[in-house]
C-alpha positions as a Markdown table, in Angstrom:
| # | Residue | x | y | z |
|---|---|---|---|---|
| 1 | Met | 4.9 | -49.9 | 19.8 |
| 2 | Ala | 4.6 | -46.3 | 21.0 |
| 3 | Ile | 2.1 | -44.4 | 22.9 |
| 4 | Ile | 2.1 | -40.7 | 21.9 |
| 5 | Val | 0.8 | -38.2 | 24.5 |
| 6 | Asn | -1.1 | -35.3 | 22.8 |
| 7 | Val | -1.8 | -33.2 | 25.9 |
| 8 | Asp | 0.0 | -30.2 | 24.4 |
| 9 | Val | -2.4 | -30.4 | 21.4 |
| 10 | Met | -5.4 | -30.4 | 23.6 |
| 11 | Leu | -4.0 | -27.6 | 25.8 |
| 12 | Ala | -3.6 | -25.5 | 22.6 |
| 13 | Lys | -7.1 | -26.2 | 21.5 |
| 14 | Arg | -8.5 | -25.2 | 24.9 |
| 15 | Lys | -6.2 | -22.2 | 25.2 |
| 16 | Met | -4.9 | -23.4 | 28.5 |
| 17 | Gln | -1.3 | -23.3 | 29.8 |
| 18 | Ser | 0.5 | -26.4 | 31.2 |
| 19 | Lys | 0.9 | -24.7 | 34.6 |
| 20 | Glu | -2.8 | -24.1 | 34.9 |
| 21 | Leu | -3.6 | -27.8 | 34.1 |
| 22 | Ala | -0.9 | -29.0 | 36.5 |
| 23 | Glu | -2.6 | -26.9 | 39.3 |
| 24 | Ile | -6.0 | -28.4 | 38.4 |
| 25 | Leu | -4.5 | -31.9 | 38.5 |
| 26 | Asp | -2.7 | -31.0 | 41.8 |
| 27 | Ile | 0.7 | -32.2 | 40.5 |
| 28 | Thr | 4.0 | -30.3 | 40.1 |
| 29 | Pro | 4.8 | -28.6 | 36.8 |
| 30 | Ala | 7.9 | -30.9 | 36.6 |
| 31 | Asn | 5.8 | -34.1 | 36.9 |
| 32 | Phe | 3.3 | -32.7 | 34.4 |
| 33 | Ser | 6.1 | -32.0 | 32.0 |
| 34 | Ile | 7.3 | -35.6 | 32.3 |
| 35 | Leu | 3.8 | -36.8 | 31.4 |
| 36 | Lys | 3.3 | -34.2 | 28.6 |
| 37 | Thr | 6.6 | -35.1 | 26.9 |
| 38 | Gly | 5.8 | -38.8 | 26.9 |
| 39 | Lys | 8.7 | -39.7 | 29.3 |
| 40 | Ala | 6.3 | -41.1 | 31.9 |
| 41 | Arg | 6.2 | -44.9 | 32.2 |
| 42 | Gly | 2.5 | -44.9 | 33.0 |
| 43 | Ile | -0.5 | -42.9 | 34.0 |
| 44 | Arg | -3.1 | -43.6 | 36.6 |
| 45 | Phe | -6.7 | -43.8 | 35.4 |
| 46 | Asp | -7.8 | -41.1 | 37.9 |
| 47 | Thr | -5.1 | -38.7 | 36.5 |
| 48 | Leu | -6.3 | -39.5 | 32.9 |
| 49 | Gln | -9.9 | -38.9 | 34.1 |
| 50 | Ala | -8.9 | -35.5 | 35.6 |
| 51 | Ile | -7.1 | -34.5 | 32.4 |
| 52 | Cys | -10.2 | -35.4 | 30.3 |
| 53 | Lys | -12.5 | -33.5 | 32.7 |
| 54 | Ala | -10.3 | -30.4 | 32.7 |
| 55 | Leu | -9.9 | -30.4 | 29.0 |
| 56 | Asp | -13.4 | -31.6 | 28.2 |
| 57 | Cys | -12.1 | -34.4 | 26.0 |
| 58 | Gln | -11.9 | -38.2 | 25.6 |
| 59 | Pro | -8.8 | -40.4 | 26.5 |
| 60 | Gly | -8.3 | -41.0 | 22.8 |
| 61 | Asp | -7.8 | -37.2 | 22.3 |
| 62 | Val | -4.9 | -37.3 | 24.8 |
| 63 | Leu | -3.3 | -40.7 | 24.1 |
| 64 | Glu | -2.5 | -42.2 | 20.6 |
| 65 | Tyr | -1.1 | -45.6 | 19.7 |
| 66 | Val | 1.5 | -45.6 | 16.8 |
| 67 | Ala | 2.9 | -49.0 | 15.7 |
| 68 | Asp | 6.7 | -49.4 | 15.3 |
| 69 | Gln | 7.9 | -49.4 | 11.7 |
């Protein structure tokens, strides 16, 4: 089971840079990079909510489940 983080896709659609979103979320660019690359072990609901608000999207636009093959 794998959860794929598609924040970079949504950033591109909204023409926003990672640094700008990290500032909106009030997290360091390094921590945002960990989240964006899928290396984070979890995400808080309030962080997910802030991402969705900033990018005007739904949680399913940011996170995707892919079954192991």
